[in-house]
C-alpha positions in Angstrom: 0.0 0.0 0.0 1.1 3.6 -0.7 2.0 6.0 2.2 0.1 9.3 1.7 2.1 12.1 0.1 5.1 9.8 -0.5 6.5 7.2 -2.8 6.1 3.6 -2.2 7.6 1.1 -4.7 6.5 2.9 -7.8 3.1 4.5 -6.8 3.1 8.1 -5.6 0.4 10.6 -4.6 1.0 14.2 -5.4 -1.2 16.6 -3.3 -2.0 20.2 -4.4 0.8 22.7 -3.9 -1.6 25.0 -2.0 -5.2 25.3 -1.1 -7.4 27.2 -3.5 -10.9 27.1 -5.1 -10.1 23.8 -6.7 -7.8 21.0 -5.5 -6.4 18.2 -7.5 -4.6 15.2 -6.1 -2.8 13.0 -8.6 -1.7 9.4 -8.4 1.1 8.0 -10.5 2.6 4.6 -11.2 6.2 5.7 -12.0 5.4 8.6 -14.4 2.1 7.2 -15.7 -1.1 8.8 -14.2 -3.4 6.2 -12.7 -5.9 8.2 -10.6 -6.9 11.5 -9.2 -9.2 13.2 -6.7 -10.8 16.5 -7.5 -12.3 18.9 -4.9 -14.1 22.2 -5.2 -14.5 24.8 -2.5 -18.1 25.3 -1.4 -19.4 28.9 -1.1 -20.7 29.7 2.3 -23.3 32.3 3.2 -22.1 35.6 4.3 -22.7 36.3 8.0 -22.0 39.2 10.3 -18.7 38.7 12.1 -20.4 38.4 15.5 -22.8 35.6 14.5 -21.3 32.1 15.0 -23.1 28.8 15.0 -20.8 25.7 15.6 -23.7 23.4 14.4 -24.1 25.2 11.1 -21.6 23.9 8.6 -22.2 26.8 6.2 -20.0 28.9 8.5 -16.9 26.6 8.1 -14.3 26.0 5.4 -15.8 23.3 3.2 -15.0 21.4 0.1 -16.9 19.0 -2.1 -15.2 15.8 -3.3 -16.3 16.1 -6.9 -14.5 13.0 -8.2 -12.2 10.3 -7.1 -11.1 7.9 -9.8 -8.5 5.1 -10.0 -7.7 3.2 -13.2 -9.4 -0.2 -13.5 -6.1 -2.2 -13.1 -5.3 -0.5 -9.8 -8.7 -0.9 -8.1 -9.2 -3.1 -5.0 -5.4 -2.8 -4.2 -5.7 0.0 -1.6 -4.7 2.8 -3.9 -8.1 4.5 -3.7 -8.3 4.2 0.1 -4.9 5.6 0.4 -5.8 8.5 -1.9 -8.9 9.3 0.1 -6.9 9.2 3.4 -4.4 11.6 1.8 -7.3 13.9 0.9 -8.6 13.8 4.5 -5.0 14.4 5.9 -4.6 17.4 3.6 -8.0 18.8 4.6 -7.0 18.5 8.3 -3.7 20.2 7.7 -5.3 23.0 5.8 -8.1 23.6 8.4 -10.8 22.4 6.0 -13.6 21.4 8.4 -16.2 19.9 6.1 -15.9 17.5 3.2 -19.0 16.5 1.2 -19.8 14.7 -2.0 -22.0 12.3 -3.8 -21.6 8.6 -4.5 -21.2 8.0 -8.2 -20.8 4.5 -9.6 -21.4 1.2 -7.8 -23.4 2.7 -4.9 -23.6 -0.5 -2.9 -19.8 -1.0 -2.7 -19.1 2.7 -2.4 -21.5 3.3 0.5 -19.5 0.8 2.6 -16.2 2.1 1.4 -17.0 5.7 2.4 -18.5 4.6 5.7 -15.3 2.6 6.5 -13.3 5.8 5.8 -15.3 7.8 8.4 -18.0 9.4 6.2 -21.7 9.5 6.9 -23.8 8.4 3.9 -27.4 9.6 3.7 -30.4 8.0 1.9 -29.7 10.0 -1.3 -26.1 8.8 -1.4 -24.6 12.1 -0.3 -21.5 11.7 1.8 -20.2 14.0 4.5 -17.2 14.1 6.8 -17.8 16.7 9.5 -15.8 17.8 11.2 -12.6 16.8 9.4 -10.9 16.7 12.7 -7.5 15.5 13.8 -7.1 11.9 15.1 
């Protein structure tokens, strides 16, 4: 299995250089691209500075996991799980407090996969990791 943000054997995960409106994580086997994860910053409602509600996620730094894709020949080998863990690690380090998304593809398998990685999955196959907290 690949260690996040590092090289292992011949597989490497390259996180974004810096946080921005869009984040792209790339996965390579040697120099060949084999996967990626794409995130987009969610717009929050504007609030007066003196209004804070810790239970309202619209007031926190949030991103949507738009796509996570691993080439067919590399699936079921831990590469996707390691990529998702790297995305979560990056979010924690960047003070991103909410990560959402939508299950696309084999919903039955992906529901379990996201749950095993700490996400809540609702009845409409929306996923959420809140808060993206340390440890």
